[in-house]
SEROPA-131599 format. One record per residue: y, z, x of N, C-alpha, C, O in turn; residue number from 1; residue in one letter. Coordinates in steps of 0.1 Angstrom, whole numbers, plus 5000, padded with zeros to 4 digits. Layout:
ATOM    n_y    n_z    n_x   ca_y   ca_z   ca_x    c_y    c_z    c_x    o_y    o_z    o_x     i   aa
ATOM      Y      Z      X      Y      Z      X      Y      Z      X      Y      Z      X   NUM    a
...
REM end
This chain:
ATOM    n_y    n_z    n_x   ca_y   ca_z   ca_x    c_y    c_z    c_x    o_y    o_z    o_x     i   aa
ATOM   8405   4120   1567   8414   4121   1578   8426   4111   1576   8435   4112   1584     1    m
ATOM   8426   4103   1566   8436   4093   1564   8450   4099   1560   8460   4093   1562     2    s
ATOM   8450   4112   1555   8462   4118   1551   8469   4125   1563   8480   4130   1561     3    d
ATOM   8463   4125   1574   8468   4132   1585   8476   4122   1594   8470   4112   1597     4    i
ATOM   8488   4126   1599   8495   4117   1608   8487   4116   1621   8481   4125   1625     5    a
ATOM   8487   4104   1626   8479   4101   1638   8487   4093   1648   8496   4085   1644     6    a
ATOM   8483   4094   1660   8489   4086   1671   8478   4078   1678   8468   4084   1682     7    t
ATOM   8480   4066   1680   8470   4058   1688   8474   4058   1702   8486   4056   1706     8    q
ATOM   8465   4060   1711   8468   4060   1726   8459   4049   1733   8448   4046   1728     9    i
ATOM   8463   4045   1744   8456   4036   1752   8452   4043   1765   8461   4049   1771    10    k
ATOM   8440   4043   1769   8435   4050   1781   8429   4040   1790   8420   4032   1786    11    v
ATOM   8432   4040   1803   8426   4031   1813   8416   4040   1821   8420   4050   1826    12    t
ATOM   8404   4035   1821   8393   4042   1828   8387   4033   1839   8386   4021   1837    13    l
ATOM   8382   4039   1849   8374   4031   1859   8362   4025   1851   8356   4032   1843    14    p
ATOM   8357   4013   1855   8346   4007   1849   8334   4016   1848   8327   4017   1837    15    d
ATOM   8331   4023   1858   8319   4032   1859   8320   4043   1848   8310   4046   1841    16    e
ATOM   8331   4049   1847   8333   4060   1837   8333   4054   1823   8327   4060   1814    17    l
ATOM   8339   4042   1821   8338   4036   1808   8324   4033   1804   8320   4036   1793    18    y
ATOM   8316   4028   1813   8302   4025   1810   8294   4037   1807   8286   4038   1798    19    l
ATOM   8297   4048   1814   8290   4061   1812   8294   4066   1798   8285   4070   1790    20    h
ATOM   8307   4066   1795   8311   4071   1782   8306   4063   1770   8301   4068   1760    21    l
ATOM   8306   4050   1772   8300   4041   1762   8286   4043   1759   8281   4043   1748    22    r
ATOM   8278   4046   1770   8264   4049   1769   8262   4062   1761   8253   4063   1753    23    s
ATOM   8270   4072   1765   8269   4085   1758   8272   4083   1743   8265   4089   1734    24    k
ATOM   8283   4076   1740   8287   4074   1726   8275   4067   1718   8272   4071   1707    25    a
ATOM   8269   4057   1724   8258   4049   1717   8246   4059   1715   8239   4057   1705    26    e
ATOM   8244   4067   1724   8233   4077   1723   8234   4085   1711   8224   4089   1704    27    k
ATOM   8247   4089   1707   8249   4097   1695   8253   4088   1683   8255   4094   1672    28    f
ATOM   8252   4075   1684   8255   4066   1673   8270   4066   1669   8273   4063   1658    29    g
ATOM   8278   4068   1679   8293   4069   1677   8300   4057   1684   8295   4051   1693    30    l
ATOM   8311   4053   1678   8320   4044   1685   8325   4051   1697   8326   4063   1698    31    s
ATOM   8330   4044   1707   8336   4050   1719   8348   4059   1715   8350   4070   1720    32    l
ATOM   8357   4054   1706   8368   4061   1702   8364   4074   1695   8371   4084   1697    33    s
ATOM   8354   4074   1686   8349   4086   1679   8344   4096   1689   8346   4108   1688    34    s
ATOM   8337   4091   1699   8331   4100   1709   8342   4107   1717   8341   4119   1720    35    y
ATOM   8352   4099   1721   8363   4105   1729   8371   4115   1720   8375   4125   1725    36    i
ATOM   8373   4111   1708   8380   4120   1699   8372   4134   1698   8378   4144   1698    37    r
ATOM   8359   4133   1697   8350   4145   1696   8352   4153   1709   8353   4165   1708    38    h
ATOM   8352   4146   1720   8354   4154   1733   8367   4161   1733   8368   4173   1738    39    l
ATOM   8378   4155   1729   8391   4161   1729   8391   4173   1719   8396   4183   1723    40    v
ATOM   8386   4171   1707   8386   4182   1697   8378   4194   1703   8383   4205   1701    41    i
ATOM   8367   4191   1709   8359   4202   1715   8367   4209   1726   8366   4221   1728    42    n
ATOM   8375   4201   1734   8382   4207   1745   8393   4216   1740   8396   4226   1747    43    d
ATOM   8399   4213   1729   8411   4221   1724   8408   4230   1713   8417   4237   1707    44    v
ATOM   8396   4231   1708   8392   4239   1696   8396   4254   1698   8398   4261   1688    45    k
ATOM   8396   4259   1710   8399   4273   1711   8413   4276   1716   8417   4287   1719    46    d
ATOM   8422   4265   1715   8436   4266   1719   8444   4267   1706   8442   4258   1697    47    v
ATOM   8453   4276   1705   8462   4277   1694   8472   4265   1694   8477   4261   1705    48    d
ATOM   8474   4259   1683   8484   4248   1682   8498   4254   1683   8501   4263   1676    49    i
ATOM   8506   4249   1692   8519   4255   1694   8528   4253   1682   8527   4243   1676    50    p
ATOM   8536   4263   1679   8546   4262   1669   8559   4264   1675   8561   4271   1685    51    t
ATOM   8569   4257   1670   8583   4258   1675   8592   4262   1665   8592   4258   1653    52    f
ATOM   8601   4271   1669   8611   4276   1659   8622   4266   1657   8627   4259   1667    53    k
ATOM   8626   4264   1645   8637   4255   1642   8650   4261   1647   8652   4273   1649    54    m
ATOM   8659   4252   1650   8673   4256   1654   8679   4262   1641   8675   4259   1630    55    s
ATOM   8689   4271   1644   8696   4277   1633   8701   4267   1623   8701   4269   1611    56    k
ATOM   8707   4256   1628   8713   4246   1620   8703   4239   1611   8705   4237   1599    57    q
ATOM   8691   4235   1617   8681   4229   1609   8675   4238   1599   8672   4234   1588    58    r
ATOM   8674   4251   1602   8669   4261   1592   8678   4262   1581   8674   4262   1569    59    e
ATOM   8691   4262   1583   8701   4263   1572   8700   4251   1563   8701   4252   1551    60    e
ATOM   8699   4239   1569   8698   4227   1562   8685   4227   1553   8686   4224   1541    61    i
ATOM   8674   4231   1558   8662   4232   1551   8662   4242   1540   8657   4239   1529    62    g
ATOM   8668   4254   1542   8669   4264   1532   8679   4259   1520   8676   4262   1509    63    l
ATOM   8689   4252   1524   8698   4247   1514   8691   4236   1505   8693   4236   1493    64    k
ATOM   8684   4228   1512   8676   4218   1504   8666   4224   1495   8664   4220   1484    65    a
ATOM   8659   4234   1500   8650   4241   1491   8657   4248   1479   8652   4247   1468    66    e
ATOM   8668   4254   1482   8676   4260   1471   8681   4250   1461   8680   4252   1449    67    a
ATOM   8685   4238   1466   8690   4227   1457   8678   4223   1448   8679   4220   1436    68    d
ATOM   8666   4221   1454   8654   4217   1447   8651   4227   1436   8648   4223   1424    69    y
ATOM   8651   4240   1439   8647   4250   1429   8658   4251   1418   8655   4255   1407    70    k
ATOM   8670   4248   1421   8681   4248   1411   8682   4236   1403   8690   4234   1394    71    a
ATOM   8673   4226   1406   8672   4214   1398   8683   4204   1402   8686   4195   1394    72    g
ATOM   8689   4205   1414   8699   4196   1418   8694   4183   1425   8702   4175   1430    73    k
ATOM   8681   4182   1425   8675   4170   1431   8668   4161   1420   8667   4166   1409    74    t
ATOM   8665   4149   1424   8658   4140   1414   8647   4133   1421   8648   4130   1433    75    r
ATOM   8637   4129   1414   8626   4122   1419   8629   4107   1420   8634   4102   1410    76    l
ATOM   8627   4101   1431   8630   4087   1433   8617   4080   1433   8608   4082   1441    77    i
ATOM   8615   4071   1423   8602   4063   1422   8604   4049   1425   8595   4042   1428    78    t
ATOM   8617   4044   1425   8620   4030   1428   8631   4030   1438   8643   4032   1434    79    d
ATOM   8629   4026   1450   8639   4027   1461   8650   4016   1458   8662   4019   1461    80    f
ATOM   8646   4004   1454   8656   3994   1451   8666   3999   1440   8678   3997   1442    81    d
ATOM   8660   4005   1430   8669   4010   1419   8678   4021   1424   8690   4022   1421    82    e
ATOM   8673   4030   1433   8680   4041   1438   8692   4035   1447   8703   4039   1445    83    y
ATOM   8689   4026   1456   8699   4020   1465   8710   4012   1457   8721   4012   1460    84    f
ATOM   8705   4006   1446   8715   3999   1438   8725   4008   1430   8736   4005   1427    85    d
ATOM   8720   4020   1428   8728   4030   1421   8738   4037   1430   8747   4045   1425    86    s
ATOM   8737   4035   1443   8747   4042   1452   8760   4036   1452   8769   4041   1459    87    l
REM end
């Protein structure tokens, strides 16, 4: 899961709910965060992830970049310091 972009959130819960969730997590041998992640995943598993259409301008930029890449007009940058010094 380390290759997937992730966002950390902070959730405030009433003490009673926190204790209940922690108890449930311990019952399954999970950390509280893993247990809550599991609950969220189960809640959204039947929901399609929304997709959004690019604006025309962004699509044109992306298609040009792809064409430039295929035409060999791009280069691999392995050293950022060297790249910025060459500008």
